[in-house]
C-alpha positions as a Markdown table, in Angstrom:
| # | Residue | x | y | z |
|---|---|---|---|---|
| 1 | Met | -0.2 | -0.1 | 0.5 |
| 2 | Pro | 1.2 | 3.2 | -0.7 |
| 3 | Val | 1.7 | 5.2 | 2.3 |
| 4 | Ile | 1.6 | 9.4 | 1.3 |
| 5 | Arg | 4.8 | 10.8 | 3.3 |
| 6 | Asn | 5.3 | 14.8 | 2.2 |
| 7 | Leu | 3.3 | 16.9 | 3.4 |
| 8 | Gly | 4.4 | 19.4 | 1.0 |
| 9 | Arg | 2.9 | 18.2 | -2.2 |
| 10 | Ala | -0.6 | 18.2 | -0.9 |
| 11 | Ala | -0.5 | 21.7 | 1.1 |
| 12 | Ser | 1.1 | 23.6 | -1.3 |
| 13 | Gln | -1.7 | 22.6 | -3.7 |
| 14 | Leu | -3.8 | 23.2 | -1.7 |
| 15 | Leu | -3.3 | 26.7 | -0.2 |
| 16 | Gln | -1.9 | 27.9 | -3.4 |
| 17 | Ser | -5.2 | 26.6 | -5.5 |
| 18 | Ser | -8.4 | 29.7 | -5.5 |
| 19 | Gly | -10.3 | 30.2 | -3.0 |
| 20 | Cys | -9.2 | 28.1 | -0.2 |
| 21 | Gly | -11.0 | 29.2 | 2.9 |
| 22 | Cys | -13.7 | 27.1 | 3.1 |
| 23 | Gly | -12.8 | 26.7 | 7.1 |
| 24 | Val | -11.3 | 24.0 | 9.6 |
| 25 | Ser | -9.7 | 21.1 | 7.5 |
| 26 | Leu | -7.9 | 18.4 | 9.2 |
| 27 | Val | -5.9 | 16.4 | 6.4 |
| 28 | Pro | -3.9 | 13.6 | 8.2 |
| 29 | Val | -1.0 | 13.3 | 5.3 |
| 30 | Arg | 0.0 | 9.5 | 6.9 |
| 31 | Ala | -3.6 | 8.1 | 5.4 |
| 32 | Ile | -3.1 | 5.0 | 3.3 |
| 33 | Gly | -4.7 | 3.7 | 0.7 |
| 34 | Val | -4.7 | 1.2 | -2.5 |
| 35 | Ser | -5.8 | 3.6 | -5.4 |
| 36 | Pro | -5.7 | 7.4 | -5.5 |
| 37 | Arg | -8.9 | 7.5 | -5.5 |
| 38 | Gln | -9.1 | 4.6 | -2.3 |
| 39 | Val | -9.3 | 4.9 | 1.4 |
| 40 | Ala | -8.7 | 1.9 | 3.5 |
| 41 | Ser | -11.4 | 1.0 | 5.1 |
| 42 | Asp | -9.6 | 0.6 | 8.8 |
| 43 | Ala | -7.8 | 4.0 | 8.1 |
| 44 | Ser | -7.3 | 6.2 | 11.3 |
| 45 | Phe | -4.6 | 8.4 | 12.7 |
| 46 | His | -3.7 | 4.8 | 14.3 |
| 47 | Ser | -3.7 | 2.7 | 11.3 |
| 48 | Val | 0.2 | 2.4 | 12.2 |
| 49 | Thr | 2.7 | 2.4 | 15.1 |
| 50 | Phe | 4.1 | 5.9 | 14.8 |
| 51 | Ser | 7.5 | 6.8 | 16.8 |
| 52 | Glu | 7.3 | 9.8 | 18.3 |
| 53 | Ser | 9.5 | 11.3 | 15.3 |
| 54 | Asp | 6.8 | 9.7 | 12.6 |
| 55 | His | 3.2 | 11.7 | 14.0 |
| 56 | Pro | 0.6 | 12.0 | 11.4 |
| 57 | Arg | 1.2 | 15.5 | 9.5 |
| 58 | Val | -1.9 | 17.6 | 9.6 |
| 59 | Leu | -2.5 | 21.1 | 8.0 |
| 60 | Ile | -5.8 | 23.2 | 9.3 |
| 61 | Thr | -7.4 | 25.8 | 6.4 |
| 62 | Gly | -9.0 | 28.8 | 7.8 |
| 63 | Gly | -6.8 | 28.2 | 11.1 |
| 64 | Leu | -7.5 | 31.3 | 12.9 |
| 65 | Gly | -10.8 | 31.3 | 13.7 |
| 66 | Gln | -12.6 | 30.2 | 17.0 |
| 67 | Leu | -11.1 | 26.4 | 16.7 |
| 68 | Gly | -8.3 | 26.3 | 14.3 |
| 69 | Val | -6.2 | 27.9 | 17.0 |
| 70 | Gly | -7.2 | 26.4 | 19.6 |
| 71 | Leu | -7.5 | 22.5 | 17.6 |
| 72 | Ala | -3.6 | 23.4 | 16.9 |
| 73 | Lys | -2.7 | 24.1 | 19.8 |
| 74 | Leu | -4.3 | 20.2 | 21.2 |
| 75 | Leu | -2.9 | 17.9 | 17.7 |
| 76 | Arg | 0.6 | 19.7 | 18.3 |
| 77 | Lys | 0.7 | 18.0 | 21.8 |
| 78 | Arg | -0.1 | 14.9 | 20.3 |
| 79 | Phe | 1.1 | 14.6 | 17.4 |
| 80 | Gly | 4.4 | 17.4 | 17.8 |
| 81 | Lys | 4.4 | 20.9 | 16.3 |
| 82 | Asn | 6.0 | 19.9 | 13.2 |
| 83 | Asn | 3.7 | 18.5 | 12.2 |
| 84 | Val | 0.5 | 21.1 | 12.2 |
| 85 | Ile | 0.4 | 23.4 | 9.5 |
| 86 | Leu | -2.0 | 26.2 | 10.8 |
| 87 | Ser | -3.0 | 27.9 | 7.6 |
| 88 | Asp | -5.0 | 31.3 | 6.5 |
| 89 | Ile | -5.2 | 34.2 | 4.5 |
| 90 | Arg | -5.0 | 36.3 | 7.2 |
| 91 | Lys | -1.4 | 36.6 | 9.3 |
| 92 | Pro | -1.8 | 36.0 | 12.6 |
| 93 | Ala | -0.9 | 37.8 | 15.7 |
| 94 | Asp | 2.5 | 37.9 | 17.2 |
| 95 | Asn | 1.5 | 35.0 | 20.2 |
| 96 | Val | -0.4 | 32.9 | 17.5 |
| 97 | Phe | 3.2 | 32.9 | 15.3 |
| 98 | Tyr | 4.6 | 31.9 | 18.3 |
| 99 | Ser | 3.1 | 30.2 | 20.5 |
| 100 | Gly | 4.4 | 27.2 | 17.6 |
| 101 | Lys | 5.1 | 26.7 | 14.0 |
| 102 | Pro | 4.6 | 26.1 | 11.2 |
| 103 | Phe | 2.2 | 28.4 | 9.7 |
| 104 | Tyr | 1.9 | 29.0 | 6.6 |
| 105 | Asn | 0.1 | 32.4 | 4.9 |
| 106 | Ser | -2.2 | 31.6 | 1.6 |
| 107 | His | -3.3 | 35.5 | 1.2 |
| 108 | Asn | -2.1 | 34.7 | -2.1 |
| 109 | Gly | -4.7 | 32.0 | -2.9 |
| 110 | Leu | -7.4 | 33.7 | -2.7 |
| 111 | Arg | -8.4 | 37.3 | -4.1 |
| 112 | Lys | -9.3 | 39.9 | -1.5 |
| 113 | Gln | -12.6 | 41.0 | -2.5 |
| 114 | Lys | -15.6 | 42.5 | -0.7 |
| 115 | Tyr | -17.5 | 40.2 | 1.9 |
| 116 | Ser | -20.7 | 39.6 | -0.6 |
| 117 | Asp | -22.2 | 36.8 | -2.4 |
| 118 | Lys | -20.0 | 36.3 | -4.8 |
| 119 | Ser | -16.6 | 35.9 | -2.2 |
| 120 | Cys | -18.6 | 34.1 | 0.2 |
| 121 | Phe | -19.5 | 31.4 | -3.5 |
| 122 | Val | -15.5 | 32.0 | -3.6 |
| 123 | Val | -15.1 | 31.0 | -0.3 |
| 124 | Phe | -16.9 | 28.4 | 0.5 |
| 125 | Phe | -17.7 | 26.3 | -2.6 |
| 126 | Leu | -14.7 | 26.6 | -4.6 |
| 127 | Gly | -12.4 | 26.5 | -2.0 |
| 128 | Leu | -14.3 | 23.1 | -1.0 |
| 129 | His | -13.8 | 21.9 | -4.0 |
| 130 | Asn | -10.4 | 22.4 | -3.8 |
| 131 | Val | -9.9 | 20.1 | -0.9 |
| 132 | Leu | -11.9 | 17.6 | -1.4 |
| 133 | Asp | -9.9 | 17.2 | -5.4 |
| 134 | Ile | -6.7 | 17.4 | -3.0 |
| 135 | Ala | -8.0 | 14.9 | -0.5 |
| 136 | Ala | -8.9 | 12.8 | -2.4 |
| 137 | Glu | -5.7 | 12.5 | -5.2 |
| 138 | His | -3.7 | 12.4 | -2.0 |
| 139 | Asn | -5.7 | 9.5 | 0.5 |
| 140 | Leu | -6.1 | 12.0 | 3.2 |
| 141 | Arg | -8.4 | 11.7 | 6.0 |
| 142 | Leu | -11.0 | 15.2 | 5.6 |
| 143 | Phe | -13.1 | 17.0 | 8.9 |
| 144 | Val | -15.0 | 19.9 | 7.7 |
| 145 | Pro | -17.5 | 21.5 | 10.3 |
| 146 | Ser | -20.6 | 22.5 | 9.9 |
| 147 | Thr | -23.2 | 23.7 | 12.3 |
| 148 | Ile | -26.5 | 24.7 | 13.3 |
| 149 | Gly | -27.1 | 27.3 | 10.3 |
| 150 | Ala | -27.3 | 24.3 | 8.0 |
| 151 | Phe | -30.7 | 23.7 | 8.8 |
| 152 | Gly | -34.0 | 26.0 | 7.8 |
| 153 | Pro | -36.9 | 27.0 | 9.4 |
| 154 | Thr | -38.4 | 24.1 | 7.6 |
| 155 | Ser | -36.3 | 21.9 | 9.8 |
| 156 | Pro | -37.6 | 20.5 | 12.9 |
| 157 | Arg | -36.3 | 22.7 | 15.6 |
| 158 | Asp | -37.0 | 20.0 | 19.3 |
| 159 | Pro | -35.1 | 18.0 | 18.4 |
| 160 | Thr | -33.3 | 18.5 | 15.0 |
| 161 | Pro | -32.0 | 15.0 | 14.5 |
| 162 | Asp | -28.9 | 14.0 | 11.7 |
| 163 | Leu | -31.2 | 13.3 | 8.3 |
| 164 | Cys | -34.1 | 16.0 | 7.8 |
| 165 | Ile | -35.5 | 18.7 | 5.6 |
| 166 | Gln | -32.6 | 21.4 | 5.5 |
| 167 | Arg | -33.4 | 24.6 | 3.5 |
| 168 | Pro | -31.2 | 27.0 | 5.9 |
| 169 | Arg | -32.1 | 31.0 | 4.6 |
| 170 | Thr | -28.5 | 32.0 | 4.8 |
| 171 | Ile | -25.8 | 31.6 | 2.1 |
| 172 | Tyr | -23.6 | 30.6 | 5.3 |
| 173 | Gly | -25.7 | 27.9 | 5.8 |
| 174 | Val | -26.5 | 27.0 | 2.0 |
| 175 | Ser | -22.7 | 26.7 | 1.7 |
| 176 | Lys | -22.5 | 24.2 | 4.4 |
| 177 | Val | -25.6 | 21.5 | 3.6 |
| 178 | His | -23.2 | 22.0 | 0.4 |
| 179 | Ala | -20.1 | 21.0 | 2.1 |
| 180 | Glu | -21.8 | 18.0 | 3.8 |
| 181 | Leu | -23.7 | 17.0 | 0.5 |
| 182 | Met | -20.1 | 17.0 | -1.7 |
| 183 | Gly | -17.9 | 15.9 | 1.0 |
| 184 | Glu | -21.0 | 12.1 | 1.0 |
| 185 | Tyr | -20.2 | 12.1 | -2.2 |
| 186 | Tyr | -17.1 | 12.0 | -2.9 |
| 187 | His | -16.9 | 9.5 | 0.0 |
| 188 | Tyr | -19.2 | 7.1 | -1.7 |
| 189 | Arg | -18.0 | 8.1 | -5.1 |
| 190 | Tyr | -13.9 | 7.8 | -4.4 |
| 191 | Gly | -14.2 | 6.6 | -1.5 |
| 192 | Leu | -12.6 | 9.8 | 0.5 |
| 193 | Asp | -13.1 | 9.5 | 3.9 |
| 194 | Phe | -15.1 | 12.8 | 4.6 |
| 195 | Arg | -16.2 | 13.1 | 8.5 |
| 196 | Cys | -17.9 | 16.1 | 9.6 |
| 197 | Leu | -19.8 | 17.5 | 12.8 |
| 198 | Arg | -23.1 | 20.2 | 13.2 |
| 199 | Tyr | -21.6 | 22.3 | 15.8 |
| 200 | Pro | -24.4 | 24.6 | 18.4 |
| 201 | Gly | -22.9 | 28.0 | 19.6 |
| 202 | Ile | -19.8 | 27.8 | 20.6 |
| 203 | Ile | -18.4 | 29.1 | 23.5 |
| 204 | Ser | -15.5 | 30.4 | 24.5 |
| 205 | Ala | -14.0 | 32.2 | 27.3 |
| 206 | Asp | -10.6 | 32.7 | 24.7 |
| 207 | Ser | -11.8 | 34.4 | 21.5 |
| 208 | Gln | -14.3 | 37.9 | 21.6 |
| 209 | Pro | -17.5 | 37.6 | 20.4 |
| 210 | Gly | -18.0 | 38.4 | 17.0 |
| 211 | Gly | -21.8 | 39.3 | 16.8 |
| 212 | Gly | -23.4 | 36.2 | 15.4 |
| 213 | Thr | -26.3 | 35.1 | 16.4 |
| 214 | Thr | -24.9 | 33.2 | 19.1 |
| 215 | Asp | -22.2 | 35.0 | 20.2 |
| 216 | Tyr | -24.7 | 37.0 | 22.8 |
| 217 | Ala | -23.4 | 33.8 | 25.1 |
| 218 | Val | -20.2 | 34.9 | 24.7 |
| 219 | Lys | -20.5 | 38.9 | 25.5 |
| 220 | Ile | -23.2 | 38.5 | 28.5 |
| 221 | Phe | -19.7 | 37.3 | 30.0 |
| 222 | His | -17.1 | 40.2 | 29.2 |
| 223 | Asp | -20.2 | 43.0 | 29.9 |
| 224 | Ala | -20.9 | 41.1 | 33.1 |
| 225 | Ile | -17.6 | 41.9 | 34.8 |
| 226 | Lys | -17.0 | 44.9 | 33.0 |
| 227 | Thr | -19.9 | 47.2 | 33.7 |
| 228 | Gly | -22.3 | 44.0 | 35.2 |
| 229 | Lys | -25.1 | 45.5 | 32.7 |
| 230 | Phe | -25.5 | 43.2 | 29.2 |
| 231 | Lys | -28.1 | 44.5 | 26.9 |
| 232 | Cys | -29.4 | 41.2 | 24.2 |
| 233 | Tyr | -30.1 | 41.6 | 21.0 |
| 234 | Leu | -32.4 | 37.4 | 21.0 |
| 235 | Arg | -35.3 | 37.0 | 22.7 |
| 236 | Pro | -35.1 | 36.3 | 26.9 |
| 237 | Asp | -37.3 | 32.6 | 25.5 |
| 238 | Thr | -34.8 | 32.0 | 22.6 |
| 239 | Arg | -33.6 | 28.7 | 22.8 |
| 240 | Leu | -30.2 | 27.7 | 21.6 |
| 241 | Pro | -27.9 | 24.8 | 21.9 |
| 242 | Met | -24.7 | 25.4 | 22.7 |
| 243 | Met | -21.7 | 24.0 | 24.3 |
| 244 | Tyr | -17.9 | 24.9 | 25.7 |
| 245 | Ile | -15.2 | 25.1 | 23.0 |
| 246 | Asp | -13.1 | 22.7 | 24.9 |
| 247 | Asp | -16.3 | 19.9 | 24.7 |
| 248 | Cys | -16.1 | 21.3 | 20.8 |
| 249 | Leu | -12.1 | 20.4 | 20.3 |
| 250 | Lys | -12.9 | 17.2 | 22.0 |
| 251 | Ala | -15.0 | 16.2 | 19.7 |
| 252 | Thr | -13.6 | 16.9 | 16.9 |
| 253 | Leu | -10.1 | 14.6 | 17.8 |
| 254 | Glu | -13.1 | 11.6 | 18.7 |
| 255 | Ile | -15.2 | 11.9 | 15.0 |
| 256 | Met | -11.1 | 12.1 | 13.4 |
| 257 | Glu | -10.0 | 8.9 | 15.6 |
| 258 | Ala | -13.5 | 7.1 | 15.6 |
| 259 | Pro | -12.6 | 3.7 | 14.1 |
| 260 | Ala | -14.4 | 3.8 | 10.1 |
| 261 | Glu | -16.2 | 0.6 | 10.7 |
| 262 | Ala | -17.9 | 2.5 | 13.6 |
| 263 | Leu | -19.4 | 5.3 | 11.6 |
| 264 | Thr | -22.6 | 4.9 | 10.1 |
| 265 | Met | -22.5 | 8.7 | 8.7 |
| 266 | Arg | -20.8 | 11.3 | 7.1 |
| 267 | Thr | -22.2 | 14.0 | 9.5 |
| 268 | Tyr | -22.7 | 14.3 | 12.4 |
| 269 | Asn | -25.5 | 16.5 | 14.9 |
| 270 | Ile | -22.9 | 16.7 | 18.3 |
| 271 | Ser | -24.5 | 19.1 | 21.6 |
| 272 | Ala | -24.1 | 19.5 | 25.0 |
| 273 | Met | -26.3 | 22.2 | 26.2 |
| 274 | Ser | -30.0 | 24.2 | 24.8 |
| 275 | Phe | -30.3 | 27.3 | 26.5 |
| 276 | Thr | -32.3 | 30.6 | 26.2 |
| 277 | Pro | -30.5 | 34.5 | 27.3 |
| 278 | Glu | -33.2 | 34.8 | 30.2 |
| 279 | Glu | -31.9 | 31.4 | 31.3 |
| 280 | Leu | -27.5 | 32.5 | 31.0 |
| 281 | Ala | -28.7 | 35.0 | 32.6 |
| 282 | Gln | -30.0 | 33.7 | 35.8 |
| 283 | Glu | -26.5 | 31.2 | 36.2 |
| 284 | Val | -24.8 | 34.5 | 35.7 |
| 285 | Gln | -25.9 | 36.2 | 38.3 |
| 286 | Lys | -24.9 | 33.4 | 40.8 |
| 287 | Tyr | -22.1 | 35.5 | 39.9 |
| 288 | Val | -22.2 | 38.3 | 39.7 |
| 289 | Pro | -26.1 | 39.2 | 41.4 |
| 290 | Glu | -26.3 | 42.9 | 40.3 |
| 291 | Leu | -26.6 | 41.7 | 37.0 |
| 292 | Gln | -28.5 | 44.3 | 34.6 |
| 293 | Met | -30.3 | 42.2 | 31.9 |
| 294 | Thr | -31.9 | 44.3 | 29.2 |
| 295 | Tyr | -32.8 | 43.3 | 25.5 |
| 296 | Asn | -33.7 | 45.4 | 22.2 |
| 297 | Val | -34.1 | 42.7 | 19.8 |
| 298 | Asp | -32.5 | 42.8 | 16.3 |
| 299 | Gln | -34.7 | 41.7 | 13.9 |
| 300 | Val | -32.7 | 39.7 | 11.7 |
| 301 | Arg | -30.5 | 37.2 | 13.9 |
| 302 | Gln | -33.8 | 36.6 | 15.9 |
| 303 | Ala | -35.3 | 35.6 | 12.6 |
| 304 | Ile | -31.8 | 33.8 | 11.8 |
| 305 | Ala | -32.2 | 32.4 | 15.5 |
| 306 | Asp | -35.9 | 31.4 | 15.4 |
| 307 | Ser | -35.0 | 29.3 | 12.0 |
| 308 | Trp | -31.9 | 27.2 | 13.7 |
| 309 | Pro | -32.7 | 24.2 | 15.9 |
| 310 | Met | -33.8 | 24.8 | 19.7 |
| 311 | Asn | -32.5 | 20.8 | 20.3 |
| 312 | Phe | -29.5 | 19.2 | 18.8 |
| 313 | Asp | -30.5 | 15.3 | 18.9 |
| 314 | Asp | -27.0 | 13.9 | 18.6 |
| 315 | Ser | -27.7 | 10.2 | 20.0 |
| 316 | Asn | -26.4 | 8.6 | 17.0 |
| 317 | Ala | -23.1 | 10.4 | 17.5 |
| 318 | Arg | -23.4 | 8.7 | 21.2 |
| 319 | Arg | -24.2 | 5.5 | 19.7 |
| 320 | Asp | -22.3 | 5.3 | 17.2 |
| 321 | Trp | -18.5 | 6.4 | 18.7 |
| 322 | Gly | -19.6 | 7.2 | 22.0 |
| 323 | Trp | -19.3 | 10.8 | 21.8 |
| 324 | Lys | -20.5 | 12.5 | 25.5 |
| 325 | His | -20.1 | 15.9 | 26.6 |
| 326 | Asp | -18.2 | 17.1 | 29.5 |
| 327 | Tyr | -19.7 | 21.0 | 30.3 |
| 328 | Asp | -23.9 | 21.4 | 31.5 |
| 329 | Leu | -24.3 | 24.8 | 32.1 |
| 330 | Pro | -23.7 | 24.9 | 35.2 |
| 331 | Glu | -20.5 | 24.0 | 34.4 |
| 332 | Leu | -20.1 | 26.2 | 31.5 |
| 333 | Val | -21.1 | 29.4 | 33.2 |
| 334 | Thr | -17.8 | 28.2 | 36.6 |
| 335 | Thr | -15.3 | 28.0 | 33.9 |
| 336 | Met | -15.7 | 30.9 | 31.8 |
| 337 | Phe | -15.8 | 33.1 | 34.9 |
| 338 | Ser | -12.6 | 31.3 | 36.1 |
| 339 | Tyr | -10.6 | 32.9 | 33.0 |
| 340 | Leu | -12.0 | 35.8 | 33.1 |
| 341 | Gly | -13.3 | 36.3 | 36.8 |
| 342 | Ser | -10.3 | 38.5 | 37.7 |
| 343 | Asp | -12.3 | 41.4 | 37.8 |
| 344 | Ser | -13.6 | 42.7 | 41.8 |
| 345 | Arg | -17.0 | 41.9 | 41.7 |
| 346 | Val | -16.7 | 38.7 | 40.5 |
| 347 | Ala | -14.0 | 38.2 | 42.7 |
| 348 | Gln | -16.4 | 39.4 | 45.9 |
| 349 | Ala | -19.2 | 37.0 | 44.5 |
| 350 | Asn | -17.3 | 34.3 | 44.8 |
C-alpha cells in the first residue's frame, strides 16, 4: 500500500489554489490507501504505529478562527508542533505565530474582495472543491465543520435529527449543506474518508464575541465583568443548542480518530446543552448578582435564531463513536468566570 510521506505537495496544491478558505479542515497526511481514489476502510490516526518523530501530519485551513488555534494547540501536543500546519489568508497575531510553528499564510490563494455573496461563493464553494479534489487525490482524511446554520425554518427544531429537511436561508448555511452533501458524494464515489460535525453555538473565553447570532452567550460574560450590564439582541425565550469550546475540540478529535467501521454516516449532530438568554442570565447572576439584563431585539438575528434548531438530537454520535460532553450550563458558567473573572466584582461574588 502506498503511504504518503510528504505534506509539501498536497499542502502547496491546496493552499495555492484559488479560494482556499473553506473553514477548518483536518488533513492527516499519513493516510493509507490502495489507489489514488480509495482509502483503506480501517484507516485512522492510529492505522499504523508511529514513533515520536513519525506522527501523522495535519493541515488546518482557515485556522485563525475560534476553533483552529485551539485545535492546533491540542494536536501539536499530541503529534509534535512540526507535524501540524496552521494556515489562513490572514496574518496571525504574534502570540499565535510564535506559540508554535509552522504557519502558512495563504493570502495569495484568494483574491481580496468585499464580503458578499460572490466572495462567499469563492471561499466556501470553490475552496471546498479544491480541498475535496486534493484530499481524494492524495488519500487524505478530511474533516470539514458544519453548523446549526445548515438547517432552516422548515426543519424540525425540537429536537433536530441528523437527517431531515435542510433549507437554510443564509449563504453561510447553504454553503454548509453543500459541504455536507459533497463530502458524502466524494466518500461514496471516490472512497474519500470525509467526516463532518454540525457544531452548536460555541462558547469560549479565549476569543472575543464577533456579533454572530449565538455570540450573545459569550458577550454576556465580558459585559457582566466590565459593567454589570448586558443588552441582549435576542428574545429572552430564544432557545439554542450550545457547547463549551473544550467539548467542541474533544468531539473533533474523537470523530477524526473513530474507527471507520463505527461510522454509520458522514455528518453528525453534536450537542451539550440548550438554553435561553434568560436561563443563562440566571446562572451568570449567581456570580454577578447585580447584573442588569435588558433586551433590544435585533430582528435580523432573531429571524435567524428562529430558523435554527432549539435542541440537537446527537444520539447517533453517542451511539456510534461514544460522544459524551463534559460541560453543562452550570459548569460552563463556572469555567468562563474562572478564566475571565479576576475582576473584583466577580471575586467579591465568589
